[in-house]
Every structure is written in C-alpha cells, then in structure tokens.
LUMZAFI-261494 format. One record per residue (C-alpha): residue in one letter; chain; residue number from 1; x, y, z. Coordinates in pm, whole numbers. Last residue first. Layout:
<r><residu>A</residu><chaine>A</chaine><num>NUM</num><c1>X</c1><c2>Y</c2><c3>Z</c3></r>
...
This chain:
<r><residu>K</residu><chaine>A</chaine><num>238</num><c1>5952</c1><c2>796</c2><c3>3998</c3></r>
<r><residu>K</residu><chaine>A</chaine><num>237</num><c1>5906</c1><c2>454</c2><c3>3846</c3></r>
<r><residu>L</residu><chaine>A</chaine><num>236</num><c1>5596</c1><c2>404</c2><c3>4055</c3></r>
<r><residu>I</residu><chaine>A</chaine><num>235</num><c1>5435</c1><c2>717</c2><c3>3902</c3></r>
<r><residu>Q</residu><chaine>A</chaine><num>234</num><c1>5492</c1><c2>576</c2><c3>3557</c3></r>
<r><residu>S</residu><chaine>A</chaine><num>233</num><c1>5321</c1><c2>248</c2><c3>3652</c3></r>
<r><residu>Y</residu><chaine>A</chaine><num>232</num><c1>5024</c1><c2>440</c2><c3>3795</c3></r>
<r><residu>I</residu><chaine>A</chaine><num>231</num><c1>4984</c1><c2>642</c2><c3>3473</c3></r>
<r><residu>V</residu><chaine>A</chaine><num>230</num><c1>4983</c1><c2>320</c2><c3>3266</c3></r>
<r><residu>A</residu><chaine>A</chaine><num>229</num><c1>4744</c1><c2>145</c2><c3>3507</c3></r>
<r><residu>S</residu><chaine>A</chaine><num>228</num><c1>4507</c1><c2>442</c2><c3>3510</c3></r>
<r><residu>C</residu><chaine>A</chaine><num>227</num><c1>4493</c1><c2>466</c2><c3>3134</c3></r>
<r><residu>I</residu><chaine>A</chaine><num>226</num><c1>4428</c1><c2>90</c2><c3>3090</c3></r>
<r><residu>Y</residu><chaine>A</chaine><num>225</num><c1>4173</c1><c2>73</c2><c3>3377</c3></r>
<r><residu>L</residu><chaine>A</chaine><num>224</num><c1>3985</c1><c2>383</c2><c3>3258</c3></r>
<r><residu>A</residu><chaine>A</chaine><num>223</num><c1>3969</c1><c2>245</c2><c3>2902</c3></r>
<r><residu>S</residu><chaine>A</chaine><num>222</num><c1>3819</c1><c2>-80</c2><c3>3041</c3></r>
<r><residu>L</residu><chaine>A</chaine><num>221</num><c1>3560</c1><c2>116</c2><c3>3238</c3></r>
<r><residu>V</residu><chaine>A</chaine><num>220</num><c1>3462</c1><c2>336</c2><c3>2948</c3></r>
<r><residu>W</residu><chaine>A</chaine><num>219</num><c1>3435</c1><c2>45</c2><c3>2702</c3></r>
<r><residu>L</residu><chaine>A</chaine><num>218</num><c1>3230</c1><c2>-158</c2><c3>2951</c3></r>
<r><residu>L</residu><chaine>A</chaine><num>217</num><c1>2991</c1><c2>125</c2><c3>3023</c3></r>
<r><residu>A</residu><chaine>A</chaine><num>216</num><c1>2923</c1><c2>245</c2><c3>2667</c3></r>
<r><residu>I</residu><chaine>A</chaine><num>215</num><c1>2579</c1><c2>76</c2><c3>2651</c3></r>
<r><residu>P</residu><chaine>A</chaine><num>214</num><c1>2473</c1><c2>266</c2><c3>2965</c3></r>
<r><residu>N</residu><chaine>A</chaine><num>213</num><c1>2459</c1><c2>595</c2><c3>2774</c3></r>
<r><residu>F</residu><chaine>A</chaine><num>212</num><c1>2382</c1><c2>924</c2><c3>2960</c3></r>
<r><residu>L</residu><chaine>A</chaine><num>211</num><c1>2280</c1><c2>870</c2><c3>3321</c3></r>
<r><residu>F</residu><chaine>A</chaine><num>210</num><c1>2396</c1><c2>506</c2><c3>3340</c3></r>
<r><residu>C</residu><chaine>A</chaine><num>209</num><c1>2725</c1><c2>604</c2><c3>3190</c3></r>
<r><residu>L</residu><chaine>A</chaine><num>208</num><c1>2773</c1><c2>893</c2><c3>3434</c3></r>
<r><residu>I</residu><chaine>A</chaine><num>207</num><c1>2702</c1><c2>668</c2><c3>3735</c3></r>
<r><residu>T</residu><chaine>A</chaine><num>206</num><c1>2944</c1><c2>400</c2><c3>3603</c3></r>
<r><residu>A</residu><chaine>A</chaine><num>205</num><c1>3213</c1><c2>659</c2><c3>3540</c3></r>
<r><residu>G</residu><chaine>A</chaine><num>204</num><c1>3193</c1><c2>784</c2><c3>3897</c3></r>
<r><residu>V</residu><chaine>A</chaine><num>203</num><c1>3208</c1><c2>431</c2><c3>4040</c3></r>
<r><residu>M</residu><chaine>A</chaine><num>202</num><c1>3495</c1><c2>352</c2><c3>3803</c3></r>
<r><residu>L</residu><chaine>A</chaine><num>201</num><c1>3698</c1><c2>652</c2><c3>3908</c3></r>
<r><residu>I</residu><chaine>A</chaine><num>200</num><c1>3653</c1><c2>580</c2><c3>4280</c3></r>
<r><residu>G</residu><chaine>A</chaine><num>199</num><c1>3746</c1><c2>214</c2><c3>4226</c3></r>
<r><residu>L</residu><chaine>A</chaine><num>198</num><c1>4052</c1><c2>308</c2><c3>4023</c3></r>
<r><residu>S</residu><chaine>A</chaine><num>197</num><c1>4181</c1><c2>538</c2><c3>4294</c3></r>
<r><residu>I</residu><chaine>A</chaine><num>196</num><c1>4121</c1><c2>274</c2><c3>4567</c3></r>
<r><residu>A</residu><chaine>A</chaine><num>195</num><c1>4278</c1><c2>-6</c2><c3>4366</c3></r>
<r><residu>F</residu><chaine>A</chaine><num>194</num><c1>4581</c1><c2>207</c2><c3>4261</c3></r>
<r><residu>T</residu><chaine>A</chaine><num>193</num><c1>4645</c1><c2>307</c2><c3>4623</c3></r>
<r><residu>R</residu><chaine>A</chaine><num>192</num><c1>4596</c1><c2>-56</c2><c3>4736</c3></r>
<r><residu>H</residu><chaine>A</chaine><num>191</num><c1>4839</c1><c2>-210</c2><c3>4488</c3></r>
<r><residu>S</residu><chaine>A</chaine><num>190</num><c1>4918</c1><c2>-551</c2><c3>4640</c3></r>
<r><residu>S</residu><chaine>A</chaine><num>189</num><c1>4551</c1><c2>-604</c2><c3>4730</c3></r>
<r><residu>L</residu><chaine>A</chaine><num>188</num><c1>4473</c1><c2>-552</c2><c3>4361</c3></r>
<r><residu>D</residu><chaine>A</chaine><num>187</num><c1>4576</c1><c2>-910</c2><c3>4288</c3></r>
<r><residu>K</residu><chaine>A</chaine><num>186</num><c1>4338</c1><c2>-1052</c2><c3>4030</c3></r>
<r><residu>L</residu><chaine>A</chaine><num>185</num><c1>4282</c1><c2>-711</c2><c3>3867</c3></r>
<r><residu>S</residu><chaine>A</chaine><num>184</num><c1>4655</c1><c2>-728</c2><c3>3782</c3></r>
<r><residu>P</residu><chaine>A</chaine><num>183</num><c1>4856</c1><c2>-410</c2><c3>3819</c3></r>
<r><residu>M</residu><chaine>A</chaine><num>182</num><c1>5045</c1><c2>-332</c2><c3>3488</c3></r>
<r><residu>P</residu><chaine>A</chaine><num>181</num><c1>5422</c1><c2>-289</c2><c3>3497</c3></r>
<r><residu>I</residu><chaine>A</chaine><num>180</num><c1>5526</c1><c2>-135</c2><c3>3162</c3></r>
<r><residu>R</residu><chaine>A</chaine><num>179</num><c1>5782</c1><c2>-321</c2><c3>2961</c3></r>
<r><residu>A</residu><chaine>A</chaine><num>178</num><c1>5576</c1><c2>-264</c2><c3>2642</c3></r>
<r><residu>N</residu><chaine>A</chaine><num>177</num><c1>5431</c1><c2>-561</c2><c3>2450</c3></r>
<r><residu>M</residu><chaine>A</chaine><num>176</num><c1>5062</c1><c2>-527</c2><c3>2519</c3></r>
<r><residu>L</residu><chaine>A</chaine><num>175</num><c1>5081</c1><c2>-149</c2><c3>2530</c3></r>
<r><residu>I</residu><chaine>A</chaine><num>174</num><c1>5252</c1><c2>-129</c2><c3>2189</c3></r>
<r><residu>V</residu><chaine>A</chaine><num>173</num><c1>4996</c1><c2>-369</c2><c3>2039</c3></r>
<r><residu>L</residu><chaine>A</chaine><num>172</num><c1>4713</c1><c2>-167</c2><c3>2189</c3></r>
<r><residu>L</residu><chaine>A</chaine><num>171</num><c1>4859</c1><c2>157</c2><c3>2055</c3></r>
<r><residu>I</residu><chaine>A</chaine><num>170</num><c1>4890</c1><c2>15</c2><c3>1702</c3></r>
<r><residu>S</residu><chaine>A</chaine><num>169</num><c1>4532</c1><c2>-116</c2><c3>1710</c3></r>
<r><residu>Q</residu><chaine>A</chaine><num>168</num><c1>4399</c1><c2>213</c2><c3>1844</c3></r>
<r><residu>I</residu><chaine>A</chaine><num>167</num><c1>4570</c1><c2>416</c2><c3>1568</c3></r>
<r><residu>I</residu><chaine>A</chaine><num>166</num><c1>4445</c1><c2>186</c2><c3>1291</c3></r>
<r><residu>W</residu><chaine>A</chaine><num>165</num><c1>4106</c1><c2>183</c2><c3>1458</c3></r>
<r><residu>A</residu><chaine>A</chaine><num>164</num><c1>4078</c1><c2>560</c2><c3>1459</c3></r>
<r><residu>P</residu><chaine>A</chaine><num>163</num><c1>4194</c1><c2>583</c2><c3>1100</c3></r>
<r><residu>L</residu><chaine>A</chaine><num>162</num><c1>3923</c1><c2>333</c2><c3>997</c3></r>
<r><residu>W</residu><chaine>A</chaine><num>161</num><c1>3630</c1><c2>482</c2><c3>1187</c3></r>
<r><residu>P</residu><chaine>A</chaine><num>160</num><c1>3663</c1><c2>849</c2><c3>1089</c3></r>
<r><residu>Y</residu><chaine>A</chaine><num>159</num><c1>3323</c1><c2>925</c2><c3>1255</c3></r>
<r><residu>S</residu><chaine>A</chaine><num>158</num><c1>3014</c1><c2>1065</c2><c3>1076</c3></r>
<r><residu>G</residu><chaine>A</chaine><num>157</num><c1>2821</c1><c2>736</c2><c3>1059</c3></r>
<r><residu>Y</residu><chaine>A</chaine><num>156</num><c1>2982</c1><c2>623</c2><c3>1384</c3></r>
<r><residu>I</residu><chaine>A</chaine><num>155</num><c1>2785</c1><c2>881</c2><c3>1574</c3></r>
<r><residu>M</residu><chaine>A</chaine><num>154</num><c1>2454</c1><c2>783</c2><c3>1421</c3></r>
<r><residu>E</residu><chaine>A</chaine><num>153</num><c1>2523</c1><c2>412</c2><c3>1482</c3></r>
<r><residu>I</residu><chaine>A</chaine><num>152</num><c1>2612</c1><c2>491</c2><c3>1842</c3></r>
<r><residu>T</residu><chaine>A</chaine><num>151</num><c1>2275</c1><c2>654</c2><c3>1897</c3></r>
<r><residu>P</residu><chaine>A</chaine><num>150</num><c1>2093</c1><c2>376</c2><c3>1702</c3></r>
<r><residu>D</residu><chaine>A</chaine><num>149</num><c1>2241</c1><c2>87</c2><c3>1909</c3></r>
<r><residu>E</residu><chaine>A</chaine><num>148</num><c1>2286</c1><c2>-207</c2><c3>1679</c3></r>
<r><residu>L</residu><chaine>A</chaine><num>147</num><c1>2333</c1><c2>-450</c2><c3>1972</c3></r>
<r><residu>A</residu><chaine>A</chaine><num>146</num><c1>2645</c1><c2>-598</c2><c3>1819</c3></r>
<r><residu>F</residu><chaine>A</chaine><num>145</num><c1>2788</c1><c2>-263</c2><c3>1713</c3></r>
<r><residu>P</residu><chaine>A</chaine><num>144</num><c1>2705</c1><c2>-106</c2><c3>2052</c3></r>
<r><residu>I</residu><chaine>A</chaine><num>143</num><c1>2878</c1><c2>-404</c2><c3>2222</c3></r>
<r><residu>F</residu><chaine>A</chaine><num>142</num><c1>3184</c1><c2>-409</c2><c3>1995</c3></r>
<r><residu>I</residu><chaine>A</chaine><num>141</num><c1>3344</c1><c2>-102</c2><c3>2157</c3></r>
<r><residu>G</residu><chaine>A</chaine><num>140</num><c1>3332</c1><c2>-268</c2><c3>2500</c3></r>
<r><residu>T</residu><chaine>A</chaine><num>139</num><c1>3442</c1><c2>-595</c2><c3>2341</c3></r>
<r><residu>I</residu><chaine>A</chaine><num>138</num><c1>3754</c1><c2>-420</c2><c3>2213</c3></r>
<r><residu>Y</residu><chaine>A</chaine><num>137</num><c1>3841</c1><c2>-300</c2><c3>2570</c3></r>
<r><residu>I</residu><chaine>A</chaine><num>136</num><c1>3756</c1><c2>-644</c2><c3>2719</c3></r>
<r><residu>S</residu><chaine>A</chaine><num>135</num><c1>3987</c1><c2>-801</c2><c3>2463</c3></r>
<r><residu>M</residu><chaine>A</chaine><num>134</num><c1>4273</c1><c2>-578</c2><c3>2567</c3></r>
<r><residu>A</residu><chaine>A</chaine><num>133</num><c1>4219</c1><c2>-673</c2><c3>2928</c3></r>
<r><residu>P</residu><chaine>A</chaine><num>132</num><c1>4217</c1><c2>-1045</c2><c3>2832</c3></r>
<r><residu>T</residu><chaine>A</chaine><num>131</num><c1>4548</c1><c2>-991</c2><c3>2640</c3></r>
<r><residu>P</residu><chaine>A</chaine><num>130</num><c1>4730</c1><c2>-850</c2><c3>2941</c3></r>
<r><residu>L</residu><chaine>A</chaine><num>129</num><c1>4867</c1><c2>-492</c2><c3>2890</c3></r>
<r><residu>G</residu><chaine>A</chaine><num>128</num><c1>5242</c1><c2>-476</c2><c3>2941</c3></r>
<r><residu>L</residu><chaine>A</chaine><num>127</num><c1>5458</c1><c2>-630</c2><c3>3212</c3></r>
<r><residu>F</residu><chaine>A</chaine><num>126</num><c1>5227</c1><c2>-827</c2><c3>3433</c3></r>
<r><residu>G</residu><chaine>A</chaine><num>125</num><c1>5295</c1><c2>-959</c2><c3>3784</c3></r>
<r><residu>T</residu><chaine>A</chaine><num>124</num><c1>5451</c1><c2>-1238</c2><c3>3990</c3></r>
<r><residu>R</residu><chaine>A</chaine><num>123</num><c1>5579</c1><c2>-1471</c2><c3>3718</c3></r>
<r><residu>Q</residu><chaine>A</chaine><num>122</num><c1>5614</c1><c2>-1182</c2><c3>3475</c3></r>
<r><residu>D</residu><chaine>A</chaine><num>121</num><c1>5980</c1><c2>-1110</c2><c3>3538</c3></r>
<r><residu>E</residu><chaine>A</chaine><num>120</num><c1>6067</c1><c2>-1469</c2><c3>3441</c3></r>
<r><residu>D</residu><chaine>A</chaine><num>119</num><c1>5960</c1><c2>-1398</c2><c3>3081</c3></r>
<r><residu>I</residu><chaine>A</chaine><num>118</num><c1>5936</c1><c2>-1717</c2><c3>2882</c3></r>
<r><residu>N</residu><chaine>A</chaine><num>117</num><c1>5555</c1><c2>-1767</c2><c3>2879</c3></r>
<r><residu>F</residu><chaine>A</chaine><num>116</num><c1>5473</c1><c2>-1398</c2><c3>2880</c3></r>
<r><residu>K</residu><chaine>A</chaine><num>115</num><c1>5691</c1><c2>-1336</c2><c3>2570</c3></r>
<r><residu>A</residu><chaine>A</chaine><num>114</num><c1>5486</c1><c2>-1586</c2><c3>2368</c3></r>
<r><residu>L</residu><chaine>A</chaine><num>113</num><c1>5161</c1><c2>-1435</c2><c3>2493</c3></r>
<r><residu>R</residu><chaine>A</chaine><num>112</num><c1>5263</c1><c2>-1082</c2><c3>2396</c3></r>
<r><residu>I</residu><chaine>A</chaine><num>111</num><c1>5393</c1><c2>-1184</c2><c3>2055</c3></r>
<r><residu>M</residu><chaine>A</chaine><num>110</num><c1>5063</c1><c2>-1365</c2><c3>1975</c3></r>
<r><residu>A</residu><chaine>A</chaine><num>109</num><c1>4858</c1><c2>-1071</c2><c3>2107</c3></r>
<r><residu>G</residu><chaine>A</chaine><num>108</num><c1>5043</c1><c2>-826</c2><c3>1883</c3></r>
<r><residu>V</residu><chaine>A</chaine><num>107</num><c1>4985</c1><c2>-1061</c2><c3>1586</c3></r>
<r><residu>T</residu><chaine>A</chaine><num>106</num><c1>4614</c1><c2>-1073</c2><c3>1658</c3></r>
<r><residu>I</residu><chaine>A</chaine><num>105</num><c1>4575</c1><c2>-698</c2><c3>1709</c3></r>
<r><residu>T</residu><chaine>A</chaine><num>104</num><c1>4757</c1><c2>-625</c2><c3>1384</c3></r>
<r><residu>M</residu><chaine>A</chaine><num>103</num><c1>4539</c1><c2>-881</c2><c3>1214</c3></r>
<r><residu>G</residu><chaine>A</chaine><num>102</num><c1>4235</c1><c2>-660</c2><c3>1274</c3></r>
<r><residu>T</residu><chaine>A</chaine><num>101</num><c1>4392</c1><c2>-370</c2><c3>1080</c3></r>
<r><residu>M</residu><chaine>A</chaine><num>100</num><c1>4523</c1><c2>-605</c2><c3>813</c3></r>
<r><residu>I</residu><chaine>A</chaine><num>99</num><c1>4183</c1><c2>-761</c2><c3>758</c3></r>
<r><residu>Y</residu><chaine>A</chaine><num>98</num><c1>3997</c1><c2>-430</c2><c3>725</c3></r>
<r><residu>I</residu><chaine>A</chaine><num>97</num><c1>4254</c1><c2>-294</c2><c3>481</c3></r>
<r><residu>W</residu><chaine>A</chaine><num>96</num><c1>4254</c1><c2>-622</c2><c3>285</c3></r>
<r><residu>H</residu><chaine>A</chaine><num>95</num><c1>3884</c1><c2>-583</c2><c3>227</c3></r>
<r><residu>P</residu><chaine>A</chaine><num>94</num><c1>3926</c1><c2>-279</c2><c3>-3</c3></r>
<r><residu>L</residu><chaine>A</chaine><num>93</num><c1>3717</c1><c2>26</c2><c3>116</c3></r>
<r><residu>N</residu><chaine>A</chaine><num>92</num><c1>3351</c1><c2>100</c2><c3>66</c3></r>
<r><residu>N</residu><chaine>A</chaine><num>91</num><c1>3235</c1><c2>-92</c2><c3>371</c3></r>
<r><residu>E</residu><chaine>A</chaine><num>90</num><c1>3364</c1><c2>160</c2><c3>621</c3></r>
<r><residu>Y</residu><chaine>A</chaine><num>89</num><c1>3104</c1><c2>116</c2><c3>903</c3></r>
<r><residu>G</residu><chaine>A</chaine><num>88</num><c1>3037</c1><c2>-258</c2><c3>899</c3></r>
<r><residu>A</residu><chaine>A</chaine><num>87</num><c1>3379</c1><c2>-346</c2><c3>750</c3></r>
<r><residu>I</residu><chaine>A</chaine><num>86</num><c1>3548</c1><c2>-161</c2><c3>1038</c3></r>
<r><residu>M</residu><chaine>A</chaine><num>85</num><c1>3333</c1><c2>-350</c2><c3>1290</c3></r>
<r><residu>K</residu><chaine>A</chaine><num>84</num><c1>3397</c1><c2>-693</c2><c3>1138</c3></r>
<r><residu>T</residu><chaine>A</chaine><num>83</num><c1>3777</c1><c2>-635</c2><c3>1118</c3></r>
<r><residu>V</residu><chaine>A</chaine><num>82</num><c1>3785</c1><c2>-528</c2><c3>1485</c3></r>
<r><residu>M</residu><chaine>A</chaine><num>81</num><c1>3585</c1><c2>-834</c2><c3>1583</c3></r>
<r><residu>M</residu><chaine>A</chaine><num>80</num><c1>3822</c1><c2>-1050</c2><c3>1383</c3></r>
<r><residu>G</residu><chaine>A</chaine><num>79</num><c1>4117</c1><c2>-919</c2><c3>1575</c3></r>
<r><residu>P</residu><chaine>A</chaine><num>78</num><c1>3927</c1><c2>-971</c2><c3>1903</c3></r>
<r><residu>L</residu><chaine>A</chaine><num>77</num><c1>3863</c1><c2>-1339</c2><c3>1803</c3></r>
<r><residu>V</residu><chaine>A</chaine><num>76</num><c1>4222</c1><c2>-1421</c2><c3>1693</c3></r>
<r><residu>G</residu><chaine>A</chaine><num>75</num><c1>4401</c1><c2>-1286</c2><c3>1997</c3></r>
<r><residu>F</residu><chaine>A</chaine><num>74</num><c1>4195</c1><c2>-1308</c2><c3>2319</c3></r>
<r><residu>T</residu><chaine>A</chaine><num>73</num><c1>3993</c1><c2>-1624</c2><c3>2237</c3></r>
<r><residu>L</residu><chaine>A</chaine><num>72</num><c1>4243</c1><c2>-1789</c2><c3>1997</c3></r>
<r><residu>M</residu><chaine>A</chaine><num>71</num><c1>4567</c1><c2>-1693</c2><c3>2161</c3></r>
<r><residu>D</residu><chaine>A</chaine><num>70</num><c1>4412</c1><c2>-1727</c2><c3>2506</c3></r>
<r><residu>A</residu><chaine>A</chaine><num>69</num><c1>4353</c1><c2>-2098</c2><c3>2449</c3></r>
<r><residu>L</residu><chaine>A</chaine><num>68</num><c1>4718</c1><c2>-2151</c2><c3>2349</c3></r>
<r><residu>S</residu><chaine>A</chaine><num>67</num><c1>4833</c1><c2>-1932</c2><c3>2642</c3></r>
<r><residu>D</residu><chaine>A</chaine><num>66</num><c1>4629</c1><c2>-2135</c2><c3>2895</c3></r>
<r><residu>L</residu><chaine>A</chaine><num>65</num><c1>4750</c1><c2>-2465</c2><c3>2753</c3></r>
<r><residu>Q</residu><chaine>A</chaine><num>64</num><c1>5111</c1><c2>-2356</c2><c3>2785</c3></r>
<r><residu>V</residu><chaine>A</chaine><num>63</num><c1>5071</c1><c2>-2232</c2><c3>3143</c3></r>
<r><residu>G</residu><chaine>A</chaine><num>62</num><c1>4877</c1><c2>-2548</c2><c3>3238</c3></r>
<r><residu>L</residu><chaine>A</chaine><num>61</num><c1>5159</c1><c2>-2766</c2><c3>3102</c3></r>
<r><residu>P</residu><chaine>A</chaine><num>60</num><c1>5417</c1><c2>-2564</c2><c3>3292</c3></r>
<r><residu>G</residu><chaine>A</chaine><num>59</num><c1>5253</c1><c2>-2621</c2><c3>3637</c3></r>
<r><residu>A</residu><chaine>A</chaine><num>58</num><c1>4989</c1><c2>-2506</c2><c3>3874</c3></r>
<r><residu>V</residu><chaine>A</chaine><num>57</num><c1>4847</c1><c2>-2808</c2><c3>4057</c3></r>
<r><residu>G</residu><chaine>A</chaine><num>56</num><c1>4821</c1><c2>-2669</c2><c3>4411</c3></r>
<r><residu>L</residu><chaine>A</chaine><num>55</num><c1>4442</c1><c2>-2698</c2><c3>4420</c3></r>
<r><residu>K</residu><chaine>A</chaine><num>54</num><c1>4399</c1><c2>-2329</c2><c3>4510</c3></r>
<r><residu>R</residu><chaine>A</chaine><num>53</num><c1>4667</c1><c2>-2216</c2><c3>4266</c3></r>
<r><residu>A</residu><chaine>A</chaine><num>52</num><c1>4524</c1><c2>-2423</c2><c3>3978</c3></r>
<r><residu>A</residu><chaine>A</chaine><num>51</num><c1>4171</c1><c2>-2315</c2><c3>4059</c3></r>
<r><residu>W</residu><chaine>A</chaine><num>50</num><c1>4260</c1><c2>-1944</c2><c3>4049</c3></r>
<r><residu>G</residu><chaine>A</chaine><num>49</num><c1>4444</c1><c2>-1988</c2><c3>3719</c3></r>
<r><residu>D</residu><chaine>A</chaine><num>48</num><c1>4154</c1><c2>-2168</c2><c3>3568</c3></r>
<r><residu>L</residu><chaine>A</chaine><num>47</num><c1>3893</c1><c2>-1931</c2><c3>3717</c3></r>
<r><residu>F</residu><chaine>A</chaine><num>46</num><c1>4003</c1><c2>-1611</c2><c3>3549</c3></r>
<r><residu>D</residu><chaine>A</chaine><num>45</num><c1>4032</c1><c2>-1767</c2><c3>3203</c3></r>
<r><residu>A</residu><chaine>A</chaine><num>44</num><c1>3693</c1><c2>-1943</c2><c3>3249</c3></r>
<r><residu>L</residu><chaine>A</chaine><num>43</num><c1>3526</c1><c2>-1615</c2><c3>3338</c3></r>
<r><residu>L</residu><chaine>A</chaine><num>42</num><c1>3687</c1><c2>-1435</c2><c3>3041</c3></r>
<r><residu>S</residu><chaine>A</chaine><num>41</num><c1>3593</c1><c2>-1719</c2><c3>2808</c3></r>
<r><residu>I</residu><chaine>A</chaine><num>40</num><c1>3233</c1><c2>-1723</c2><c3>2926</c3></r>
<r><residu>G</residu><chaine>A</chaine><num>39</num><c1>3201</c1><c2>-1342</c2><c3>2873</c3></r>
<r><residu>I</residu><chaine>A</chaine><num>38</num><c1>3364</c1><c2>-1357</c2><c3>2525</c3></r>
<r><residu>C</residu><chaine>A</chaine><num>37</num><c1>3120</c1><c2>-1634</c2><c3>2428</c3></r>
<r><residu>C</residu><chaine>A</chaine><num>36</num><c1>2824</c1><c2>-1429</c2><c3>2553</c3></r>
<r><residu>L</residu><chaine>A</chaine><num>35</num><c1>2941</c1><c2>-1127</c2><c3>2352</c3></r>
<r><residu>V</residu><chaine>A</chaine><num>34</num><c1>2968</c1><c2>-1350</c2><c3>2045</c3></r>
<r><residu>W</residu><chaine>A</chaine><num>33</num><c1>2601</c1><c2>-1435</c2><c3>2097</c3></r>
<r><residu>K</residu><chaine>A</chaine><num>32</num><c1>2505</c1><c2>-1080</c2><c3>2028</c3></r>
<r><residu>H</residu><chaine>A</chaine><num>31</num><c1>2704</c1><c2>-1073</c2><c3>1707</c3></r>
<r><residu>H</residu><chaine>A</chaine><num>30</num><c1>2541</c1><c2>-1370</c2><c3>1532</c3></r>
<r><residu>G</residu><chaine>A</chaine><num>29</num><c1>2676</c1><c2>-1255</c2><c3>1197</c3></r>
<r><residu>Y</residu><chaine>A</chaine><num>28</num><c1>2778</c1><c2>-1591</c2><c3>1055</c3></r>
<r><residu>L</residu><chaine>A</chaine><num>27</num><c1>3154</c1><c2>-1522</c2><c3>1085</c3></r>
<r><residu>L</residu><chaine>A</chaine><num>26</num><c1>3107</c1><c2>-1391</c2><c3>1436</c3></r>
<r><residu>L</residu><chaine>A</chaine><num>25</num><c1>2916</c1><c2>-1707</c2><c3>1545</c3></r>
<r><residu>Y</residu><chaine>A</chaine><num>24</num><c1>3197</c1><c2>-1929</c2><c3>1423</c3></r>
<r><residu>V</residu><chaine>A</chaine><num>23</num><c1>3468</c1><c2>-1715</c2><c3>1590</c3></r>
<r><residu>G</residu><chaine>A</chaine><num>22</num><c1>3268</c1><c2>-1717</c2><c3>1916</c3></r>
<r><residu>V</residu><chaine>A</chaine><num>21</num><c1>3218</c1><c2>-2091</c2><c3>1901</c3></r>
<r><residu>V</residu><chaine>A</chaine><num>20</num><c1>3603</c1><c2>-2134</c2><c3>1877</c3></r>
<r><residu>G</residu><chaine>A</chaine><num>19</num><c1>3647</c1><c2>-1890</c2><c3>2170</c3></r>
<r><residu>S</residu><chaine>A</chaine><num>18</num><c1>3399</c1><c2>-2073</c2><c3>2382</c3></r>
<r><residu>I</residu><chaine>A</chaine><num>17</num><c1>3575</c1><c2>-2398</c2><c3>2308</c3></r>
<r><residu>L</residu><chaine>A</chaine><num>16</num><c1>3912</c1><c2>-2248</c2><c3>2409</c3></r>
<r><residu>N</residu><chaine>A</chaine><num>15</num><c1>3790</c1><c2>-2099</c2><c3>2738</c3></r>
<r><residu>L</residu><chaine>A</chaine><num>14</num><c1>3604</c1><c2>-2422</c2><c3>2819</c3></r>
<r><residu>T</residu><chaine>A</chaine><num>13</num><c1>3936</c1><c2>-2608</c2><c3>2757</c3></r>
<r><residu>T</residu><chaine>A</chaine><num>12</num><c1>4103</c1><c2>-2372</c2><c3>3007</c3></r>
<r><residu>L</residu><chaine>A</chaine><num>11</num><c1>3830</c1><c2>-2457</c2><c3>3254</c3></r>
<r><residu>F</residu><chaine>A</chaine><num>10</num><c1>3876</c1><c2>-2830</c2><c3>3200</c3></r>
<r><residu>N</residu><chaine>A</chaine><num>9</num><c1>4256</c1><c2>-2776</c2><c3>3248</c3></r>
<r><residu>P</residu><chaine>A</chaine><num>8</num><c1>4195</c1><c2>-2604</c2><c3>3582</c3></r>
<r><residu>I</residu><chaine>A</chaine><num>7</num><c1>3958</c1><c2>-2889</c2><c3>3692</c3></r>
<r><residu>Q</residu><chaine>A</chaine><num>6</num><c1>4215</c1><c2>-3163</c2><c3>3612</c3></r>
<r><residu>Q</residu><chaine>A</chaine><num>5</num><c1>4324</c1><c2>-3186</c2><c3>3974</c3></r>
<r><residu>R</residu><chaine>A</chaine><num>4</num><c1>3977</c1><c2>-3289</c2><c3>4081</c3></r>
<r><residu>L</residu><chaine>A</chaine><num>3</num><c1>3969</c1><c2>-3565</c2><c3>3817</c3></r>
<r><residu>S</residu><chaine>A</chaine><num>2</num><c1>4277</c1><c2>-3712</c2><c3>3981</c3></r>
<r><residu>M</residu><chaine>A</chaine><num>1</num><c1>4626</c1><c2>-3709</c2><c3>3835</c3></r>
C-alpha cells in the first residue's frame, strides 16, 4: 500500500495521539489545551473517513483503528472531563462518586463503538448518538470550566451540579445506544428538511449566544443538534 493510501490511517493516528495528549493535559490541569486536543481529534476523525472514501481505501482495518482511537478520544477523555468538572464544583463529596459518574460516559461510549462495528444497519447511517457528537456536547459544558468564566462560575456555585451530571450521563448513554436513527452531519444532503430546520435554529441560537453569552455557544448548538435529531427521528417513524 502506497504512502498516499495510508493517509486515512495517519489521520486516525493523529486522532489517537491528540486524545492521549488531552488526557495527560487534563490530569495536570491544563484545561485550555485540552480544548485544542479535542478540536484536533474531531477534525482528524472527520477527515480520516472522508479521505478513506475519496481514496477508495476504506476497509475493515480502518474501521477498527478508528473505533480504537475514538474509544480514547471520545470515550475515556470525555468521561475524565466530566469527573474533573464535578470535582471542581462539588469537591466536598467522596471521589468515587465523581469517578463513577464520568465512567458511566466511558462505558456507554465503549458499548456504542463495539455495537457500531458489528451492526450492519449502521453502514449507511447512525443508530444512536455518535460518540463525537456526545463529546462535543460535553466539551461545550467544559469550555466555561476551562476558561474559568466568572458568570458561569457564579451560576454553578448555586447549581445542583452532581445530580444534573448523573442525569445527563445516563441520558447520554441511553441516546448513544438507542436504536434511534440520527442524521449524520457528514451527510445532511440526505436529510434536507432536517438540515434546513437545524440550520435556522442554529443561526438563531448563535445570534442569541453572541448577544448574551458567547461562551455557551458550542453547548447550545450541540444540544440543539441532539434534541432536533431525536425529534426528527420520531417524526420519520410516523
């Protein structure tokens, strides 16, 4: 196989390396750089599949490598981010509670990725929330924490942070592993009604976020995608 044909695997490796660096940086409290690692991994994850299809080298090895890289970057790292956030705002509780809450995300992602590799129904689309989309949602909440935004800090100070994350973690695990068709952002042309509706909502949400709190933009947009995709899938069933 030529060097050109190895480009998708190089991108997958970049995804993995960025995830490993992100875990290291998170452990040592370099939260802002963790955001950079997540961004690099998301870009590499998008490009490896695109490159494999364009070069005509998509195959079972690439699928397995992609899932293994995703397990770290979009499974282990988001779970650790959740643990870190809970510990930051609810630091008077036993550590095992933080760890178990974050681990719920990681285990859910593991099951999701394992099912994806053997599920023939997901060769042309997603059933359940993709792990990168879940990671974007968690990253959206992590941004104010990483940037130490004073407004968000004030809100979190009076917010039931742990119960909210336990509920969110369970919901995310359910969504990742549910048999719910989820339109892929890579192929919105197949779902034009959904794409147009989501686009209008996202434009409106972006304007509101820039008016009131730009730092919440990624979380709002990712939550909009998740909610819209679930509603759209239920409409399709009818």
